[in-house]
C-alpha positions as CSV (number, residue, x, y, z in Angstrom):
1,M,-11.7,-34.7,-98.2
2,K,-8.4,-36.2,-97.3
3,V,-6.9,-37.1,-93.9
4,D,-4.4,-34.4,-92.8
5,S,-1.0,-35.4,-94.0
6,A,0.6,-33.8,-90.9
7,V,-1.3,-36.4,-88.8
8,M,0.2,-39.2,-90.9
9,A,3.7,-37.6,-90.8
10,A,3.5,-37.5,-87.0
11,G,2.9,-41.2,-86.9
12,T,-0.6,-41.0,-85.6
13,P,-2.3,-44.4,-85.6
14,V,-5.3,-44.6,-88.0
15,A,-7.5,-45.6,-85.0
16,D,-6.7,-42.4,-83.2
17,P,-9.8,-40.3,-82.3
18,A,-8.5,-37.3,-84.3
19,V,-8.0,-39.4,-87.4
20,Q,-11.4,-41.0,-87.0
21,A,-13.1,-37.7,-86.6
22,E,-11.6,-36.7,-90.0
23,M,-12.9,-40.0,-91.4
24,D,-16.4,-39.2,-90.0
25,T,-16.3,-35.9,-91.9
26,H,-15.2,-37.8,-95.0
27,Y,-17.9,-40.4,-94.5
28,Q,-20.6,-37.7,-94.1
29,S,-19.4,-36.1,-97.3
30,V,-19.7,-39.4,-99.2
31,R,-23.2,-39.8,-97.7
32,R,-24.4,-36.8,-99.6
33,F,-24.3,-39.0,-102.7
34,R,-25.0,-42.5,-101.2
35,T,-24.8,-44.3,-97.8
36,P,-22.2,-46.9,-98.1
37,N,-22.1,-49.9,-95.8
38,A,-18.7,-51.0,-94.3
39,A,-17.7,-53.2,-97.3
40,A,-18.5,-50.3,-99.8
41,Y,-16.7,-47.7,-97.8
42,K,-13.6,-50.0,-97.5
43,G,-13.9,-50.6,-101.2
44,L,-13.7,-46.8,-101.8
45,G,-10.6,-46.7,-99.7
46,R,-9.0,-49.4,-101.8
47,T,-9.8,-47.4,-104.9
48,Y,-7.6,-44.5,-103.5
49,V,-4.7,-47.0,-103.5
50,E,-5.4,-49.2,-106.5
51,D,-6.4,-46.6,-109.0
52,P,-3.2,-44.9,-110.3
53,Q,-4.9,-41.5,-110.7
54,F,-6.4,-41.4,-107.2
55,R,-3.1,-42.7,-105.7
56,S,-1.1,-40.1,-107.5
57,N,-3.4,-37.3,-106.3
58,Y,-3.1,-38.4,-102.7
59,D,0.6,-39.3,-102.7
60,K,1.4,-35.9,-104.4
61,I,0.4,-34.4,-101.0
62,A,2.6,-36.8,-99.0
63,D,4.1,-40.1,-100.0
64,G,2.0,-42.9,-98.5
65,L,-1.1,-40.8,-97.9
66,A,-3.3,-42.9,-100.1
67,A,-2.6,-46.0,-98.1
68,Y,-3.0,-44.2,-94.8
69,Q,-6.4,-42.8,-95.9
70,R,-7.4,-46.4,-96.9
71,D,-6.3,-47.8,-93.6
72,A,-8.1,-45.0,-91.7
73,M,-11.3,-45.7,-93.7
74,D,-11.0,-49.4,-92.9
75,A,-10.7,-48.6,-89.2
76,Y,-13.7,-46.3,-89.4
77,A,-15.8,-49.0,-91.2
78,D,-14.8,-51.7,-88.7
79,T,-15.9,-49.6,-85.8
80,R,-18.7,-47.4,-87.1
81,L,-20.4,-49.2,-90.0
82,S,-22.2,-52.4,-90.5
């Protein structure tokens, strides 16, 4: 599950409730396999940017989407996870 690229293109801040609702859906899908704490969830977000294959998959949809997803995940972790 990726954040909607149209939301990013509109300049919506990653802390916006609509973006964070998408991150909650993403987090819940990750929880099907394990329950990451804040540090682990942020680490997954970094992977989307630092791993060339992940980044390519995200940025194929929209340039900068991998970083936007990471930042949205960071905001989610900071406010919702411990």
